C-alpha positions in Angstrom: 119.2 -61.8 45.5 117.0 -59.4 43.5 114.7 -60.9 40.9 114.7 -59.8 37.3 111.5 -57.9 37.7 113.1 -55.9 40.6 116.2 -54.9 38.5 116.2 -51.2 37.6 118.1 -49.8 34.6 118.9 -46.4 33.3 115.9 -45.4 31.3 117.5 -42.9 28.9 120.3 -45.3 27.9 118.0 -48.2 27.6 115.6 -46.3 25.3 118.6 -45.1 23.0 119.9 -48.7 22.9 116.4 -49.9 21.8 116.2 -47.2 19.2 119.6 -48.2 17.8 118.5 -51.9 17.5 115.3 -50.9 15.6 117.2 -48.6 13.3 119.9 -51.3 12.7 117.0 -53.8 11.9 115.7 -51.3 9.4 119.1 -50.9 7.7 119.5 -54.7 7.5 116.1 -55.1 5.9 117.0 -52.7 3.0 116.7 -54.1 -0.4 120.5 -53.8 -1.0 121.3 -56.0 2.0 118.4 -58.4 2.7 117.2 -59.0 -0.8 120.5 -60.5 -2.1 120.6 -62.8 1.0 117.1 -64.0 0.5 117.6 -64.6 -3.2 120.8 -66.5 -2.5 119.3 -68.9 0.0 115.6 -69.1 -0.8 114.9 -68.1 -4.4 115.7 -70.3 -7.3 114.8 -67.9 -10.1 117.1 -65.2 -8.6 114.2 -62.7 -8.2 111.7 -61.8 -5.6 108.1 -61.4 -6.1 106.3 -58.1 -5.7 104.6 -59.1 -2.4 107.8 -60.1 -0.7 109.5 -56.8 -1.7 106.5 -54.9 -0.4 106.6 -56.9 2.9 110.3 -56.1 3.3 109.7 -52.5 2.6 106.8 -52.2 5.1 108.8 -54.0 7.7 111.8 -51.8 7.1 109.8 -48.6 7.3 108.1 -49.8 10.5 111.3 -50.7 12.2 112.8 -47.3 11.3 109.7 -45.5 12.6 109.7 -47.5 15.8 113.4 -46.6 16.3 112.7 -42.9 15.8 109.7 -43.0 18.2 111.8 -44.7 20.9 114.7 -42.3 20.3 112.3 -39.4 20.7 111.1 -40.9 24.0 114.6 -41.1 25.2 115.3 -37.6 24.2 112.2 -36.3 25.9 113.1 -38.2 29.1 116.6 -36.7 29.2 115.4 -33.2 28.5 112.6 -33.6 31.1 114.9 -34.6 33.8 117.2 -31.7 33.0 114.2 -29.3 33.0 114.9 -28.1 29.4 111.6 -29.5 28.0 108.4 -27.5 28.3 105.6 -29.2 30.2 104.1 -31.7 27.9 100.9 -31.8 29.7 100.0 -28.2 29.1 96.8 -27.6 27.1 98.5 -25.5 24.5 101.0 -28.3 23.7 98.1 -30.8 23.4 96.1 -28.5 21.2 99.1 -28.1 19.0 99.5 -31.8 18.7 96.0 -32.3 17.8 96.2 -29.7 15.0 99.4 -31.4 13.7 97.7 -34.7 13.6 94.7 -33.3 11.8 97.0 -31.7 9.2 98.9 -35.0 8.8 95.5 -36.8 8.3 94.5 -34.2 5.7 97.7 -34.7 3.8 97.4 -38.5 3.9 93.8 -38.6 2.7 93.6 -35.7 0.2 93.0 -36.6 -3.4 92.4 -34.1 -6.1 88.9 -34.3 -7.6 90.2 -35.2 -11.1 92.1 -38.2 -9.8 89.2 -39.2 -7.6 87.3 -40.0 -10.8 89.5 -43.2 -11.0 87.7 -44.6 -8.0 84.2 -43.9 -9.4 83.2 -47.5 -10.1 80.1 -49.3 -9.0 78.6 -47.7 -5.9 80.9 -44.6 -5.9 79.7 -43.7 -9.4 76.1 -44.0 -8.3 76.7 -41.8 -5.2 78.3 -39.1 -7.4 75.8 -39.2 -10.3 72.8 -39.5 -8.0 73.9 -36.4 -6.1 74.2 -34.6 -9.5 70.7 -35.6 -10.6 69.3 -34.2 -7.3 71.4 -31.1 -8.0 70.0 -30.8 -11.5 66.5 -31.2 -10.3 66.0 -34.6 -11.9 65.4 -36.4 -8.6 67.1 -39.3 -6.8 67.6 -41.4 -10.0 70.2 -43.0 -12.1 70.0 -43.4 -15.9 70.7 -46.6 -17.7 70.7 -46.6 -21.6 68.5 -43.4 -21.7 66.0 -44.7 -19.1 65.5 -43.3 -15.7 65.3 -45.5 -12.5 65.2 -44.8 -8.8 68.7 -45.1 -7.5 69.6 -48.3 -5.7 71.7 -46.5 -3.0 70.6 -44.8 0.2 69.9 -41.1 -0.1 71.8 -39.9 3.0 75.3 -39.5 1.5 74.2 -38.0 -1.8 72.4 -35.2 0.1 75.8 -34.5 1.9 77.5 -34.3 -1.4 75.1 -31.5 -2.6 76.8 -28.6 -0.7 80.1 -29.5 -2.2 78.7 -29.5 -5.8 77.3 -26.0 -5.0 80.7 -24.8 -3.7 83.1 -26.5 -6.2 80.9 -27.3 -9.2 79.0 -30.4 -10.2 81.9 -32.3 -11.6 81.4 -35.8 -10.2 85.0 -36.0 -8.9 84.2 -33.2 -6.4 82.1 -35.6 -4.4 85.5 -36.7 -2.9 85.5 -33.5 -0.8 82.4 -34.7 1.1 84.5 -37.8 2.1 87.4 -35.6 3.1 85.2 -33.5 5.3 83.7 -36.5 6.9 87.2 -37.8 7.6 88.3 -34.7 9.4 85.0 -34.5 11.4 85.5 -38.1 12.3 88.9 -37.4 13.8 87.6 -34.4 15.6 84.6 -36.3 17.0 86.9 -39.2 18.0 89.2 -36.8 19.9 86.3 -35.3 21.7 84.7 -38.6 22.6 87.9 -40.3 23.7 88.9 -37.2 25.7 85.6 -37.1 27.6 85.9 -40.8 28.3 89.6 -41.6 28.8 91.6 -38.3 28.9 93.5 -36.0 26.7 96.5 -38.2 26.2 94.5 -41.2 25.3 92.5 -39.1 22.9 95.7 -37.9 21.1 96.9 -41.4 20.9 93.6 -42.6 19.5 93.5 -39.9 16.8 97.2 -40.7 15.9 96.3 -44.4 15.5 93.1 -43.7 13.5 94.7 -41.1 11.2 97.4 -43.5 10.2 95.2 -46.6 9.8 95.3 -48.1 6.3 91.5 -48.7 6.5 90.8 -45.1 7.5 93.0 -43.7 4.8 91.5 -45.9 2.1 87.9 -45.1 3.1 88.9 -41.4 3.0 90.0 -41.6 -0.7 86.7 -43.2 -1.9 83.3 -41.7 -2.6 81.3 -44.0 -0.3 79.1 -43.6 2.7 81.5 -45.5 5.0 83.2 -42.5 6.4 79.9 -40.6 7.0 78.6 -43.7 8.8 81.8 -43.8 10.9 81.2 -40.1 11.8 77.6 -40.7 12.8 78.6 -43.6 15.0 81.3 -41.7 16.9 79.0 -38.5 17.2 76.2 -40.7 18.7 78.5 -41.8 21.4 79.8 -38.3 22.0 76.3 -37.1 22.4 75.4 -40.1 24.7 78.2 -39.0 27.0 76.8 -35.5 27.2 73.4 -36.9 28.1 74.8 -39.0 30.8 77.2 -36.5 32.4 75.4 -33.2 32.0 72.8 -31.9 34.5 71.6 -29.2 32.1 70.9 -29.3 28.4 70.0 -33.1 28.4 66.8 -32.5 26.5 68.5 -30.7 23.6 71.3 -33.4 23.6 68.6 -36.1 23.4 66.9 -34.4 20.5 70.3 -34.1 18.7 71.0 -37.8 19.4 67.6 -38.7 17.9 68.4 -36.7 14.7 71.8 -38.2 14.5 70.3 -41.8 14.7 67.7 -40.8 12.1 70.5 -39.6 9.7 72.4 -42.8 10.4 69.4 -44.8 9.1 69.4 -43.0 5.8 73.1 -43.7 5.5 73.9 -47.1 7.2 70.9 -48.8 8.9 73.1 -51.2 10.9 74.2 -48.2 12.9 70.9 -48.4 14.7 72.3 -51.1 16.7 73.1 -48.2 19.1 69.5 -48.5 20.2 70.3 -51.7 21.9 72.5 -49.9 24.5 71.3 -46.3 24.7 68.2 -47.0 26.8 70.3 -49.2 29.2 73.0 -46.5 29.5 70.6 -43.7 30.3 68.5 -45.9 32.6 71.4 -46.9 34.8 72.9 -43.5 35.0 69.8 -41.3 35.3 67.0 -43.5 36.6 63.8 -44.6 35.0 62.0 -41.2 34.9 64.9 -39.4 33.2 65.3 -42.4 30.9 61.7 -42.3 29.7 61.9 -38.6 29.0 65.1 -38.9 27.2 64.0 -41.9 25.0 60.8 -40.0 24.2 62.8 -36.9 23.0 65.2 -39.3 21.1 62.2 -40.9 19.3 60.9 -37.4 18.4 64.3 -36.5 17.0 64.4 -39.7 14.9 60.9 -39.0 13.7 62.1 -35.6 12.2 64.3 -37.4 9.8 62.5 -40.8 9.4 59.0 -39.6 8.7 59.9 -37.6 5.5 62.5 -40.3 4.5 59.9 -43.2 4.8 57.4 -41.1 2.8 60.1 -40.8 0.1 60.8 -44.5 0.2 57.0 -45.3 0.0 56.7 -43.1 -3.1 59.9 -44.3 -4.8 60.0 -48.0 -3.9 56.4 -48.8 -2.8 57.0 -49.3 1.0 58.2 -47.1 3.8 60.9 -49.5 4.9 61.9 -50.5 1.3 65.0 -49.0 -0.2 66.8 -49.3 -3.6 68.8 -52.3 -2.3 65.6 -54.3 -2.2 64.4 -52.9 -5.5 67.6 -53.7 -7.4 68.4 -56.9 -5.5 65.1 -58.6 -4.9 66.4 -62.1 -5.1 69.1 -61.3 -2.5 67.3 -58.8 -0.1 63.7 -59.9 -0.4 63.2 -63.4 -1.9 66.0 -64.9 0.3 67.1 -64.4 3.8 70.2 -62.1 3.7 71.4 -62.7 7.2 72.2 -66.2 8.3 74.4 -67.6 11.1 75.7 -70.2 8.7 77.8 -67.5 7.0 80.0 -67.2 10.1 81.4 -70.7 9.7 80.6 -71.8 6.2 82.5 -70.7 3.0 81.3 -67.6 1.3 80.8 -66.9 -2.4 84.0 -67.2 -4.5 83.2 -63.8 -6.0 84.7 -62.2 -2.8 87.9 -64.3 -2.9 91.2 -63.7 -4.6 91.1 -66.2 -7.5 94.8 -66.5 -8.0 96.9 -65.3 -5.0 100.3 -64.1 -6.2 102.2 -64.2 -2.9 102.1 -65.5 0.6 100.2 -62.5 2.0 97.4 -62.9 -0.6 97.3 -66.6 0.1 96.8 -66.0 3.8 94.2 -63.3 3.0 92.3 -65.8 0.8 92.3 -68.4 3.6 91.0 -65.8 6.1 88.3 -64.6 3.8 86.8 -68.0 3.2 84.5 -67.6 6.2 83.2 -64.4 7.8 84.2 -65.7 11.2 87.8 -66.1 10.3 87.8 -62.8 8.4 86.5 -60.5 11.1 88.1 -62.4 14.0 91.6 -62.0 12.3 90.8 -58.4 11.7 90.1 -57.7 15.3 93.2 -59.7 16.4 95.4 -57.5 14.2 96.3 -60.2 11.7 94.7 -58.4 8.7 95.5 -54.9 7.4 93.2 -53.0 9.8 95.9 -52.5 12.5 98.9 -54.6 13.8 98.9 -57.1 16.7 100.6 -54.5 19.1 97.5 -52.4 18.8 95.3 -55.4 19.7 97.4 -55.9 22.8 96.7 -52.3 23.9 93.0 -52.7 23.0 92.8 -55.6 25.5 94.7 -53.6 28.1 92.3 -50.6 27.6 89.2 -52.7 27.8 90.5 -54.5 30.9 91.5 -51.2 32.6 88.1 -49.5 31.8 86.0 -52.4 32.9 87.7 -52.9 36.4 85.7 -52.5 39.5 85.3 -48.7 39.6 86.8 -46.4 42.1 85.1 -43.2 43.1 83.9 -41.4 40.1 84.6 -44.1 37.6 81.1 -45.6 37.3 80.3 -43.6 34.1 83.5 -44.7 32.4 82.8 -48.4 33.2 79.2 -48.0 32.0 80.2 -46.4 28.7 83.0 -48.8 28.1 80.6 -51.7 28.6 78.2 -50.1 26.0 81.1 -49.6 23.5 82.2 -53.2 23.8 78.6 -54.4 23.3 78.2 -52.2 20.2 81.5 -53.5 18.8 80.4 -57.1 19.4 76.9 -56.7 17.9 78.1 -54.8 14.9 80.7 -57.5 14.1 78.2 -60.2 14.7 75.8 -58.6 12.2 78.4 -58.3 9.4 79.5 -61.9 10.2 76.1 -63.1 9.1 76.1 -61.4 5.7 77.0 -63.6 2.7 80.1 -61.5 2.0 82.8 -59.7 3.8 84.6 -56.4 3.3 87.3 -54.5 5.2 85.2 -51.3 5.1 82.5 -52.7 7.2 84.9 -52.5 10.1 85.2 -48.7 9.7 82.2 -47.6 11.9 83.6 -49.4 14.9 87.4 -48.8 14.2 87.4 -45.5 16.3 85.8 -47.4 19.2 88.4 -50.1 19.1 91.2 -47.6 18.8 89.8 -45.5 21.7 90.5 -48.5 24.0 94.0 -48.9 22.5 94.8 -45.2 23.1 93.6 -45.6 26.7 95.7 -48.8 27.1 98.7 -47.0 25.7 98.2 -43.9 28.0 97.8 -46.2 31.0 100.9 -48.4 30.4 103.3 -46.1 28.6 103.6 -43.1 30.9 106.1 -40.5 29.7 107.6 -40.0 33.1 111.0 -38.4 33.7 112.3 -41.0 36.2 115.9 -42.0 35.8 115.5 -45.6 36.6 112.8 -48.1 35.3 112.0 -51.8 35.4 112.9 -53.9 32.3 109.2 -54.8 31.9 108.7 -51.1 31.1 110.9 -51.4 28.0 108.5 -54.0 26.7 105.7 -51.6 26.8 107.8 -49.1 25.1 108.6 -51.5 22.3 104.9 -52.4 21.8 104.1 -48.6 21.8 106.6 -47.9 19.1 105.3 -50.9 17.0 101.7 -49.8 17.5 102.4 -46.3 16.1 104.8 -47.5 13.3 102.0 -47.6 10.6 102.3 -43.8 10.7 105.7 -44.1 9.0 104.3 -46.5 6.3 101.4 -44.2 5.7 103.7 -41.2 5.2 105.9 -43.2 2.9 103.0 -44.4 0.8 101.7 -40.8 0.5 105.1 -39.4 -0.4 105.7 -42.0 -3.1 102.1 -42.2 -4.3 101.6 -41.5 -8.0 98.0 -41.0 -8.9 97.2 -42.3 -12.4 94.7 -40.4 -14.5 91.1 -41.5 -14.4 91.2 -43.5 -17.5 87.6 -44.4 -17.6 86.8 -40.6 -17.5 89.3 -39.9 -20.3 87.8 -42.7 -22.4 84.3 -41.2 -21.9 85.8 -37.8 -23.2 87.2 -39.7 -26.2 83.7 -41.2 -27.0 82.1 -37.7 -26.8 84.6 -36.4 -29.4 84.6 -39.4 -31.8 81.2 -40.9 -31.5 78.4 -39.3 -33.6 74.9 -39.0 -32.0 73.7 -42.1 -33.7 76.9 -44.1 -33.1 77.3 -47.3 -31.0 79.6 -47.8 -28.0 80.8 -51.1 -26.5 82.4 -50.7 -23.2 83.2 -52.2 -19.8 83.0 -48.9 -18.0 80.2 -48.5 -15.5 77.0 -47.8 -17.4 75.9 -45.0 -15.0 79.1 -43.1 -15.8 78.6 -43.8 -19.5 75.1 -42.6 -19.6 76.1 -39.4 -17.6 79.2 -38.4 -19.7 78.4 -39.9 -23.2 74.8 -40.9 -23.9 73.1 -37.8 -22.5 70.3 -36.6 -24.8 71.5 -38.2 -28.0 70.6 -41.6 -29.8 73.8 -43.4 -29.1 73.5 -47.2 -28.6 75.2 -48.8 -25.7 76.3 -52.4 -25.2 78.2 -53.8 -22.4 81.5 -55.5 -23.4 80.8 -58.6 -21.2 78.0 -60.5 -19.7 79.9 -60.0 -16.4 79.5 -56.2 -16.5 77.5 -54.5 -13.9 73.7 -54.5 -14.5 73.9 -57.0 -17.4 71.3 -59.6 -16.7 70.3 -58.0 -13.4 66.7 -58.3 -12.4 64.9 -55.6 -10.4 61.4 -55.0 -8.9 60.8 -51.4 -8.4 57.8 -51.9 -6.2 56.3 -54.8 -4.2 54.1 -57.0 -6.4 55.7 -55.9 -9.7 57.1 -58.6 -11.9 60.9 -59.0 -12.1 62.3 -56.7 -14.9 65.6 -57.2 -16.7 68.0 -54.4 -16.8 68.2 -52.4 -20.1 72.0 -53.1 -20.4 72.7 -55.9 -22.9 76.0 -57.5 -23.6 77.5 -57.1 -27.1 77.7 -60.9 -27.5 73.9 -61.2 -27.8 73.7 -58.5 -30.6 76.6 -59.4 -32.9 74.3 -59.4 -36.1 73.0 -55.9 -35.0 76.5 -54.6 -34.6 77.5 -55.8 -38.0 74.4 -54.3 -39.5 75.2 -50.9 -37.9 78.7 -51.1 -39.4 77.3 -52.0 -42.8 75.0 -48.9 -42.6 78.0 -46.7 -42.0 77.5 -46.0 -38.4 80.5 -45.5 -36.1 81.0 -48.4 -33.7 83.6 -47.8 -30.9 84.9 -50.2 -28.2 87.4 -49.8 -25.4 89.4 -52.4 -23.4 89.2 -50.6 -20.0 89.1 -52.9 -17.0 88.7 -52.0 -13.3 92.0 -52.1 -11.3 90.2 -54.4 -8.9 89.2 -57.0 -11.4 92.2 -57.2 -13.9 91.7 -59.7 -16.7 88.0 -60.1 -16.1 87.0 -59.2 -19.7 89.9 -60.9 -21.4 87.7 -63.6 -23.1 85.2 -61.0 -24.2 87.9 -59.0 -25.9 89.3 -62.1 -27.6 85.8 -62.8 -29.0 85.4 -59.2 -30.3 88.8 -59.4 -32.0 87.8 -62.8 -33.5 84.6 -61.3 -35.0 85.7 -57.7 -36.0 88.7 -55.8 -37.3 89.8 -53.4 -34.5 91.4 -50.2 -35.5 93.0 -48.2 -32.6 91.8 -44.6 -32.7 93.0 -43.4 -29.3 95.2 -44.6 -26.5 94.7 -43.7 -22.8 97.6 -45.1 -20.8 97.4 -48.9 -20.9 93.9 -48.8 -22.4 92.7 -48.1 -25.9 89.7 -47.1 -27.9 89.0 -49.0 -31.1 86.8 -48.5 -34.2 85.2 -51.7 -35.3 84.8 -52.8 -38.9 83.6 -55.9 -40.4 86.1 -58.5 -41.7 86.3 -59.6 -45.3 83.0 -60.8 -46.6 84.2 -64.2 -47.8 82.2 -66.7 -45.7 85.1 -69.1 -45.7 87.4 -66.7 -44.0 85.0 -64.8 -41.8 86.2 -65.2 -38.2 82.7 -64.7 -36.9 81.4 -67.9 -38.4 83.8 -70.0 -36.4 83.2 -68.1 -33.3 79.4 -68.4 -33.6 
């Protein structure tokens, strides 16, 4: 009697049957079929929350995408056996696939510069404005309430933005083109790196997984240094492969690797964790003499970047190794130990948690984010939004295949795979010890993880044209389809995406038109943006709407030994009498009710306080937000609302 594992079935028919099952599941999960059933049996208020609807929609699109992928595999198998399909392994076909994937990624990531202004909050605003100040010849500074200060971000990414300001103009939203360029370069470098290590098929699958990853797409739509750090990480490994494999040109490659590592330090210093494995990899593959020469050249390449950079830091922040993060956060980065193993297992600050989860998905996310260990472990396992569990299964398969006892000619692959695993582990361990956690910290190692997934997929899901297969092969086909299904969700989100206007930018334009040079502005918008767009060279007075606003109450120490200095941004609640006096003098006092889409309701109490103390007259509306002109209430002390509030 034959065992189940030995049973062979018709491959084409099995694939079409699987595709039909997935498509049927997608149809059953439609809102017109599944939602009424769920409401009938599970919901008492006859409605479904937004999170449940989103989960059903994503599952439906994933099932339909998986069904389409399996059906395509079945069609290719049938056409291949009938010799009607061109040879899929030809270089021209693979180059065409790479171009199509890059075009798809550009389509998924691209955001017009005007709409990109919506994301210029906190650090993105400082990257864009700091780059403009360099462009304008003012230096690497930010301006707060008419006063100039050294910027608190690293200088590497603003320098990359400069060419795009020169090409497209110095509108801050044009900084998004630097992120878009980094995204495409990251995909190209990931393809080259994975192709050299695991082959062309694995490289194509890796780029497909990366380009459809939620984390990669989100990072590509923000003006942050994460994508540049990701590119430099992948580029470093690509150059390292060249150093190990090439007999000629190793010295130039070593110099280029040193320059890349130096640039990484100016963008994301934790990327230098690469130095933990680079000497080992060169020593094992080339011997101690070649390793010493290569490391000396790498050090010289790093010095080309780091010597002028450290001289700049010494002039701006008082020490070669000191940056704006230490200057603007001395209590966090200098006076206390930032890294601690206790953060792996203990609860982190409530600032980084969802205060009121609105659905089961957010509840689970809050639980997973309470400790760094749970957060990053669940992300690697595919339980968070970075990728799905099927991808993790292929990551494990890829790592196990690459680390097996090498056959002839596979020593380099095993060595580099071991280095990649070590870098992933060290990077995640570093971020686990921080007192906070963010998805975007996973981005620099995401291409490395997905390279193993692509290799595992290419090893286990071979697109052969055999007529009969084992049932176990169908399981790999199902996992493969599930792994690539996020591409369907990404395309759906892009097609249905509506980009709202950058309301904070429109409010700033309103202030420029309505506020006289001696007026007063009370706002929750980022102070760096307000100073850039509104205050400029006039005498306008700025107050933050809330004590919770960025920079309010923030202490900084620009150089070692200096006393802690308070930020020049003050909340309106501390200057109510001054605001009343300005109104009595006939000056125009304007206020907005803008709030960040990431912190809705954060300023509600402060708005209520302002309404209790002043009469608010709406002078402009920008979508859901408004600009008000403030006036004093009736002078009768018995009816003045400010007395009760004070």
